[in-house]
N, C-alpha and C positions, 0 to 999 in steps of 0.2 A: 504493500501499499505506501502512500505516500501523502504525508501532510503537508500542505500548504496557509502559512499564516495569511492571516485576512483580519480588516476591520469593520466591523458591521457599526454604521453610521459614521463613518468615516467623513470628517467635515462638519460633523453636526456636536449639538452641546453634550451630547452623551455617546462619544466613541467608545467601542466596544473590543475587546481583543479573541480572536476566535481562530478557529482551527476550520479550515475546508480537507475531508479526506477522501482522497479520490483510489479507486482499485487500480490494482497493476494489470497493466498489459490491455486496457481499454481498446477496443478497435471502433468505438462510435460512442455518441452521447448516452450517456447511463444515466440512469432513474438515480435520485438524490431526495435525501430528507433533510428537515430541519427541526430540531430537536428543541421543545420546549421544557426549560425549566418546573422544578417543584417552587412550594413555596419557601419563602426564607430568602438569605444571600446564597449564592452558589457561584461557584468558578463554571468554567467551560465542561468539565468533567464530569458536574454534579456531584462532586466530591462531597460523602459525608465519613469522617473519619476515616477508615480504611478501603471504603468503596468508592469504586469510581463509575458509575450506571453509563454514562453518557460516552466515555473514553472505550469502554466495552463493547458499546452498541456500537460506535463510529468503527471500531477495528473489525468486529465481527461482522460486520454490514459489507464493510468492503472487501474481505474476505468472497462474497457473493456477488461480486461488481457493481455493489451500491455504494454512491458516494454521498456525504453528510455534512455538514456546517452545525459546528457546536461553540460556544459564544459566552464569555462570562456575562452572566445577569448584570439587566443594569442597575440593580441595588448593591450588588456587589461590588461595583465599581462606584458608582456615582449616589450612593443612599443619602451620604449628607448633603449632598448639593439637590437633590431632587427634594428632601426634606425642606430645607430652605427655602426653596423655589416655591413649593406648593404642597405642603404637607396635609394642608385641610383637603385638599380637592383631589388628591394623587387616585387614580385608579389602576387596575390591572391593564387599561390600555398603556398607559406610560410605562408601567413597570414591566411588562412583558410583551404585546400584543406589538407593538409598533414595532421592537426588535424582530420578531420573527417575521414582520412581513418585510422587512428590510433586506433578511437573511434570503427568503423567498426571491427579492427581488434581483439580489445578485448571482442565484443559480439561474433565475432565467435568463441573464446579462451573459453567463459562462458557457462557450461553445461544447466545451466538455460534457455538460449537463442536458440530457433530455427534459428541455423544459416543459415537456407533454406529460412527464411523469414524475410530477413533485410530490412529497408526502410529509406532513404535518406529524411529527410522534413527541404527542404531548407524556410528560409524567407527572403521577399525582396531579397537584393543582394546575400542571401545564397539561394535564390530560383533560382538566375541565375547560379549560381556556381552547385548546386545541379544536374544538368545533367553532367558537367564537372569532377566532382567526381565522378559519378556511371560510367565514361568511361575512367578515366586513373586509377583504380585499386579499386573504391568502388565493383563494380562489382555487385548489389543489385538488390532485386525482385523487386523493383517500386520504384519512386520517386514523393515526395509529394511537390507541391508549391507552397507558400501559398504569395502573392504581388509580384510576380515575375513580371518582361518584357523582352521580345526578344529583345527591343534596346540595342544598348551599354552605357555601363557606362558613356561616356563623356556626350551623347545624353540626358540623362536625370539629368544629373547638370545643363546643360544649361537650359531645360524645368523647373527645379524646380526655376532656375534663374528669369527665365519670370513670372513663376506663381507669385511669390513674389513682384511684383511691387505693386499691393493693388488699396486703393485709397488715401494713403498718399503720397503725390506729392515728398516729401523730398526721403521717401522712393523708392518711385516709381523710384526714376532718378537714387538713387545709384545702384537699382539691373540693370537695366536697363545698367549701365555702367558695371557693374560687368559681365553679361549677352555676354555684345558685347566683354570684356577683354578676357573672359576664352574661348568665343568661336574663337577666331584669335590663341588664344594658340594653339586650337587643330585644327588648317586649317593644312592640308598637313601630320597629325599624321601617316599615313599609309606609304607615304612615306619616312619618316624617317629610316635611320637603326637604330637597336640597340642600338649602341653605341650613335647615335644622342639623342635617346629619351633619353636616360638616365643622360643627360647633359642636359638635360631642364627640370627647375622646372615647376611643377603646383602650388603647395601653399604646405607651410611648406618645409619638406623634400621629398614630392612626388614628382618624376619626372613624365614625361608624359608616361613613358616607363610602367609604372604601368598600364594605358589605353590603350597601343596600345598592349601591351602582352595579357591582358584579351579580348581587341576586335578584335583578330583575328578570333574569333567564338563565334556567339552568341548562347544564349541558346536552340532556333529555331535550330541553326545549329547541335550541338548533339543531339537533339532529332529526327532531320530528318535522323538520322545515326542509332536511336536505334528503337527497338520494343517493348520494356517494358514498362510494363502499367505507368503511369505518372497521377496523380490530380492534375489539376491547377486550383486554391482558389485565389477569388478576392472577397475584399470589395466594396461595389456600391458608399459609401461616402469616399473612399481612395482618397485621395487630394496630396500622394507622388507616387504610381503606380495607374493609372487611369484606369477604368473598358470602359470607352468609347476608350481609345486611346491602352494602353499596352494588357489589356484581350484581345481586339479585335483582335488585331493585332497577338495575339499567336491563335485565333480561323482562321483568315485567312491566316498565315502561314502553319497552321498544318491541313487544312480542308480535307485531306482525309486521316488523321490515324486514325481506329478505336480503338488505345490503349490509346487514351488520354479521361479523364474524366473531364470536366467543372464545377465548382460549384460557382454561384455568389450570394452575401447576401447582397442585397440591401439595409440595414441599420446599414451597418457594417463601421469601418475605416480600416487601414493600420495595425494593432492589433488584427483585429477582435473582434473588444467589439462593439456596440455601438457607433455611429459617436453622436458628439455635435454639434462641426463648420464644417463646408467647406471650410477652408480657411487655407491652409499653413501658412501663417502669426500668426495664432493662434496656431500654432502645440502645442507649449508650454502649451497652457491651456485646449488643447484636451486630452494631456497625463498628465495632472496632477490631472485629477480625476478619483478615481480608480475605476476601473471596470475590468472583468473577461470573459475570453473566453466563451460562452456558450455551454451548450449539444448538439449544432443543429452542430458546426461545429467540436467540437470532436466524434460525431456521424458519421460525413458522413469521416471521416479519418478512424476509426475505420472499418466502413463497405467497406471501401474501401482498405483497409489492408488484410481484411479475404478474400473479394473476389478473393485473388491473388491464397488462397492456392489450 
């Protein structure tokens, strides 16, 4: 494979370093994916402790003749600048979607890339946003959603706080109190005007407007408006996004859609590597052991991409 340094948004306020990974020996334009990060600040590998999901995916897909772009997330590089410029009104559009669209535009301008076979691959919150990115200008051939959810972000926040109760009595008390505290903050969220939501803090400098703007339409809402092929992937031992809730809900909400393909990996976690623990309280331990995404996951993505030609 060949890795080429790129800059997403070069010449803008928020330039981002990235890598275009190309397969070796390509004889013509190749299909390509743009990788969209999960929540929080992540580098181009989407590194979490010892795991590097986006690097694994880029290298694995290149071996199948598929190019990819990955890049540092805007909040990873420019978080303070973004907060200073527009903390109250910041949305996932500025945080995530705009850069995905710039990456797709870069691929379309590259003669080594088959511009008719571009895909968005979103992980976690990136999977939630992938259908929106397509609808708001991405116009890709297909969408790959890894560990996504059809629920609203605020519902996932509260659920994860409740999951964190554990068996430790003190920690359980703290997380219960936090869950109730944040649940109260979200009460009546969609009855607030945009200006009211911008004045109400969630945590740090993030306001309730961030959640309100994103929650107007869920991933399923966008998918129900589209007939494009979609691959929804889920780890069976993911304790952040749940197979028996989120994955099941996608199947129920999109039950009549023949354009959706589902893949469940019973022994994999949120980052699609073999799970060790089944407890959100042990997340740091779970992600501190080096592992890599296996060929089964890579091959399923490649098969989906080639099936759309």
